[in-house]
MMTF fields as JSON, N, C-alpha, C and O atoms, coordinates in Angstrom:
{
  "mmtfVersion": "1.0.0",
  "mmtfProducer": "UNKNOWN",
  "numBonds": 283,
  "numAtoms": 284,
  "numGroups": 71,
  "numChains": 1,
  "numModels": 1,
  "chainsPerModel": [1],
  "groupsPerChain": [71],
  "chainIdList": ["A"],
  "bondAtomList": [4, 2, 8, 6, 12, 10, 16, 14, 20, 18, 24, 22, 28, 26, 32, 30, 36, 34, 40, 38, 44, 42, 48, 46, 52, 50, 56, 54, 60, 58, 64, 62, 68, 66, 72, 70, 76, 74, 80, 78, 84, 82, 88, 86, 92, 90, 96, 94, 100, 98, 104, 102, 108, 106, 112, 110, 116, 114, 120, 118, 124, 122, 128, 126, 132, 130, 136, 134, 140, 138, 144, 142, 148, 146, 152, 150, 156, 154, 160, 158, 164, 162, 168, 166, 172, 170, 176, 174, 180, 178, 184, 182, 188, 186, 192, 190, 196, 194, 200, 198, 204, 202, 208, 206, 212, 210, 216, 214, 220, 218, 224, 222, 228, 226, 232, 230, 236, 234, 240, 238, 244, 242, 248, 246, 252, 250, 256, 254, 260, 258, 264, 262, 268, 266, 272, 270, 276, 274, 280, 278],
  "bondOrderList": [1, 1, 1, 1, 1, 1, 1, 1, 1, 1, 1, 1, 1, 1, 1, 1, 1, 1, 1, 1, 1, 1, 1, 1, 1, 1, 1, 1, 1, 1, 1, 1, 1, 1, 1, 1, 1, 1, 1, 1, 1, 1, 1, 1, 1, 1, 1, 1, 1, 1, 1, 1, 1, 1, 1, 1, 1, 1, 1, 1, 1, 1, 1, 1, 1, 1, 1, 1, 1, 1],
  "groupList": [{"groupName": "UNK", "atomNameList": ["N", "CA", "C", "O"], "elementList": ["N", "C", "C", "O"], "formalChargeList": [0, 0, 0, 0], "bondAtomList": [1, 0, 2, 1, 3, 2], "bondOrderList": [1, 1, 2], "singleLetterCode": "X", "chemCompType": "L-PEPTIDE LINKING"}],
  "groupTypeList": [0, 0, 0, 0, 0, 0, 0, 0, 0, 0, 0, 0, 0, 0, 0, 0, 0, 0, 0, 0, 0, 0, 0, 0, 0, 0, 0, 0, 0, 0, 0, 0, 0, 0, 0, 0, 0, 0, 0, 0, 0, 0, 0, 0, 0, 0, 0, 0, 0, 0, 0, 0, 0, 0, 0, 0, 0, 0, 0, 0, 0, 0, 0, 0, 0, 0, 0, 0, 0, 0, 0],
  "groupIdList": [1, 2, 3, 4, 5, 6, 7, 8, 9, 10, 11, 12, 13, 14, 15, 16, 17, 18, 19, 20, 21, 22, 23, 24, 25, 26, 27, 28, 29, 30, 31, 32, 33, 34, 35, 36, 37, 38, 39, 40, 41, 42, 43, 44, 45, 46, 47, 48, 49, 50, 51, 52, 53, 54, 55, 56, 57, 58, 59, 60, 61, 62, 63, 64, 65, 66, 67, 68, 69, 70, 71],
  "secStructList": [7, 7, 7, 6, 6, 6, 6, 6, 6, 6, 1, 7, 7, 7, 7, 7, 1, 1, 1, 7, 7, 7, 7, 2, 2, 2, 2, 2, 2, 6, 6, 1, 7, 7, 7, 1, 1, 6, 6, 2, 2, 2, 2, 2, 2, 2, 2, 2, 2, 2, 2, 2, 2, 2, 2, 2, 2, 2, 2, 7, 6, 6, 6, 6, 7, 7, 7, 7, 7, 7, 7],
  "xCoordList": [69.906, 68.494, 68.129, 68.435, 67.496, 67.126, 65.644, 64.787, 65.369, 63.974, 63.401, 64.145, 62.099, 61.494, 61.525, 61.26, 61.838, 61.872, 63.29, 63.463, 64.276, 65.66, 65.965, 66.793, 65.315, 65.604, 65.068, 65.527, 64.11, 63.539, 63.768, 63.457, 64.295, 64.379, 65.262, 65.006, 66.255, 67.174, 66.967, 67.823, 65.854, 65.576, 65.195, 64.641, 65.488, 65.096, 63.573, 62.877, 63.079, 61.64, 61.164, 61.813, 60.034, 59.471, 58.944, 58.267, 59.261, 58.742, 58.049, 58.673, 56.761, 55.983, 56.389, 56.604, 56.492, 56.765, 55.452, 55.454, 54.361, 53.065, 52.306, 51.671, 52.355, 51.588, 52.503, 53.453, 52.22, 53.053, 52.831, 51.797, 53.798, 53.673, 52.557, 52.353, 51.852, 50.767, 51.369, 52.333, 50.78, 51.282, 50.973, 50.066, 51.727, 51.51, 50.109, 49.48, 49.611, 48.279, 47.202, 46.279, 47.321, 46.342, 46.417, 45.393, 47.612, 47.779, 47.174, 46.514, 47.397, 46.845, 45.322, 44.66, 44.76, 43.308, 42.631, 41.467, 43.336, 42.764, 42.473, 41.586, 43.215, 43.073, 42.374, 42.313, 41.853, 41.156, 39.827, 39.23, 39.366, 38.087, 36.937, 37.029, 35.875, 34.708, 33.452, 33.493, 32.338, 31.074, 30.367, 29.555, 30.681, 30.082, 28.604, 27.811, 28.241, 26.85, 26.241, 25.979, 26.022, 25.455, 24.096, 23.233, 23.908, 22.649, 22.551, 21.578, 23.528, 23.491, 23.511, 22.747, 24.365, 24.458, 23.132, 22.698, 22.494, 21.191, 20.126, 19.296, 20.152, 19.179, 19.373, 18.399, 20.619, 20.902, 20.408, 19.811, 20.662, 20.187, 18.662, 18.111, 17.984, 16.521, 16.0, 15.029, 16.622, 16.212, 16.42, 15.563, 17.549, 17.828, 16.778, 16.319, 16.399, 15.367, 14.036, 13.358, 13.667, 12.401, 12.392, 11.393, 13.509, 13.599, 13.511, 12.83, 14.193, 14.158, 12.73, 12.281, 12.024, 10.635, 9.759, 8.877, 9.997, 9.225, 9.43, 8.468, 10.679, 10.956, 10.305, 9.773, 10.36, 9.765, 8.257, 7.692, 7.62, 6.172, 5.837, 4.824, 6.684, 6.445, 6.575, 5.804, 7.565, 7.791, 6.783, 6.458, 6.29, 5.377, 4.21, 4.315, 3.1, 1.978, 1.404, 0.816, 1.555, 1.014, 1.946, 1.58, 3.131, 4.113, 3.536, 3.093, 3.541, 3.121, 1.619, 1.17, 0.826, -0.627, -1.129, -0.502, -2.253, -2.813, -3.461, -3.894, -3.517, -4.115, -5.562, -6.31, -5.933, -7.307, -8.222, -7.87, -9.381, -10.378, -11.288, -11.74, -11.547, -12.471, -13.763, -13.746, -14.865, -16.173, -16.671, -17.76],
  "yCoordList": [41.44, 41.734, 42.952, 42.985, 43.919, 45.154, 45.11, 44.872, 45.349, 45.401, 46.78, 47.755, 46.865, 48.144, 49.154, 50.332, 48.744, 49.673, 49.963, 50.545, 49.579, 49.807, 51.28, 51.606, 52.177, 53.605, 54.213, 55.278, 53.555, 54.136, 53.28, 53.715, 52.094, 51.159, 51.669, 51.331, 52.441, 52.905, 54.361, 54.944, 54.958, 56.338, 56.382, 55.415, 57.508, 57.615, 57.705, 58.135, 57.288, 57.325, 58.765, 59.624, 59.031, 60.39, 60.786, 60.003, 62.005, 62.569, 63.876, 64.795, 63.954, 65.13, 66.328, 66.213, 67.487, 68.734, 69.365, 70.213, 68.968, 69.563, 68.804, 69.431, 67.459, 66.648, 65.975, 65.29, 66.165, 65.51, 63.993, 63.513, 63.259, 61.801, 61.427, 62.086, 60.379, 59.902, 59.096, 58.351, 59.258, 58.504, 57.02, 56.658, 56.17, 54.727, 54.36, 53.457, 55.053, 54.77, 55.094, 54.306, 56.262, 56.633, 55.698, 55.338, 55.316, 54.405, 53.037, 52.437, 52.547, 51.253, 51.305, 50.311, 52.448, 52.578, 52.401, 52.004, 52.687, 52.497, 51.033, 50.708, 50.159, 48.733, 47.997, 46.767, 48.732, 48.121, 47.524, 48.035, 46.462, 45.886, 46.855, 47.711, 46.704, 47.548, 46.696, 45.585, 47.217, 46.47, 46.702, 47.618, 45.869, 46.021, 45.655, 46.205, 44.735, 44.285, 44.72, 43.895, 46.007, 46.546, 45.913, 45.901, 45.389, 44.778, 43.298, 42.647, 42.756, 41.347, 40.426, 39.462, 40.706, 39.865, 39.897, 38.873, 41.064, 41.158, 40.339, 39.691, 40.367, 39.59, 38.094, 37.349, 37.658, 36.242, 35.843, 34.779, 36.71, 36.41, 36.327, 35.438, 37.239, 37.23, 35.968, 35.371, 35.561, 34.332, 33.128, 32.247, 33.086, 31.978, 31.929, 30.852, 33.099, 33.161, 32.629, 31.857, 33.042, 32.596, 31.092, 30.424, 30.56, 29.119, 28.365, 27.343, 28.86, 28.217, 28.21, 27.205, 29.32, 29.38, 28.409, 27.766, 28.305, 27.391, 25.944, 25.18, 25.567, 24.208, 23.982, 22.908, 25.009, 24.913, 24.684, 23.896, 25.362, 25.202, 23.804, 23.228, 23.251, 21.9, 20.854, 19.896, 21.06, 20.1, 20.246, 19.266, 21.445, 21.72, 22.557, 23.783, 21.927, 22.653, 23.755, 24.702, 23.664, 24.701, 25.908, 26.917, 25.817, 26.902, 28.178, 28.181, 29.231, 30.533, 30.733, 31.832, 29.717, 29.934, 30.317, 30.01, 30.984, 31.397, 30.165, 29.236, 30.178, 29.024, 28.822, 29.781, 27.576, 27.259, 27.352, 26.959, 27.876, 27.944, 26.735, 26.39, 26.109, 24.968, 25.379, 26.09, 24.943, 25.287, 24.213, 24.335],
  "zCoordList": [44.213, 44.031, 44.889, 46.081, 44.301, 44.984, 45.337, 44.487, 46.623, 47.065, 46.784, 46.674, 46.67, 46.319, 47.463, 47.225, 48.704, 49.835, 50.322, 51.393, 49.578, 49.999, 50.232, 51.083, 49.495, 49.628, 50.924, 51.339, 51.564, 52.789, 54.026, 55.135, 53.866, 54.991, 56.128, 57.284, 55.854, 56.904, 57.294, 57.959, 56.896, 57.29, 58.761, 59.282, 59.452, 60.86, 60.989, 60.069, 62.152, 62.437, 62.473, 63.07, 61.837, 61.8, 63.176, 63.842, 63.592, 64.834, 64.479, 63.948, 64.776, 64.423, 65.266, 66.473, 64.61, 65.334, 65.797, 66.688, 65.214, 65.509, 66.594, 67.443, 66.589, 67.521, 68.54, 68.162, 69.836, 70.852, 70.84, 70.376, 71.345, 71.417, 72.383, 73.403, 72.052, 72.896, 74.049, 73.866, 75.247, 76.394, 76.205, 75.455, 76.884, 76.782, 77.277, 76.725, 78.315, 78.843, 77.808, 77.603, 77.152, 76.138, 74.933, 74.353, 74.571, 73.436, 73.755, 72.907, 74.968, 75.369, 75.427, 75.13, 75.804, 75.908, 74.552, 74.489, 73.483, 72.148, 71.869, 71.079, 72.513, 72.247, 73.385, 73.384, 74.346, 75.48, 74.999, 74.052, 75.634, 75.232, 75.514, 76.393, 74.764, 74.969, 74.859, 74.332, 75.356, 75.347, 74.017, 73.886, 73.036, 71.717, 71.738, 70.973, 72.607, 72.681, 74.013, 74.888, 74.149, 75.373, 75.632, 74.754, 76.835, 77.207, 76.867, 77.245, 76.167, 75.76, 76.975, 77.031, 77.936, 79.139, 79.911, 80.438, 79.977, 80.664, 79.938, 80.576, 78.627, 77.849, 78.082, 78.183, 78.167, 78.424, 79.811, 79.982, 80.811, 82.172, 82.218, 82.867, 81.538, 81.522, 80.844, 81.311, 79.765, 79.079, 79.984, 80.056, 80.672, 81.591, 82.699, 83.079, 83.216, 84.257, 83.726, 84.404, 82.521, 81.925, 81.704, 81.969, 81.216, 80.978, 82.3, 82.388, 83.325, 84.643, 85.193, 85.744, 85.045, 85.508, 84.727, 85.296, 83.445, 82.607, 83.053, 83.145, 83.329, 83.821, 85.186, 85.471, 86.011, 87.343, 87.241, 87.999, 86.319, 86.134, 85.627, 86.023, 84.752, 84.24, 85.345, 85.409, 86.21, 87.29, 88.418, 89.089, 88.631, 89.73, 89.197, 89.153, 88.789, 88.18, 89.064, 88.543, 90.388, 91.263, 91.373, 91.977, 90.802, 90.883, 90.28, 89.131, 91.034, 90.54, 90.478, 90.153, 90.776, 90.727, 92.096, 93.11, 92.121, 93.403, 94.072, 93.391, 95.383, 96.095, 95.658, 95.469, 95.505, 95.108, 96.323, 97.435, 96.068, 97.137, 97.021, 95.93, 98.124, 98.113, 98.785, 99.79, 98.247, 98.806, 99.719, 100.279]
}
């Protein structure tokens, strides 16, 4: 049985005469993680802060209010 790639399977690897080989560091940088959701972590922290303040206000009604003046 003949495979459709038998004619090219044993050819030597192509080496460009025009473009130099990329360094391992540059090649690895292509696959490095990146911040796809810029600002997402800050938004989560702000939401957590708001929720914490909301719970604090429910537990302690005087939380965040100015002192009451008595006459």
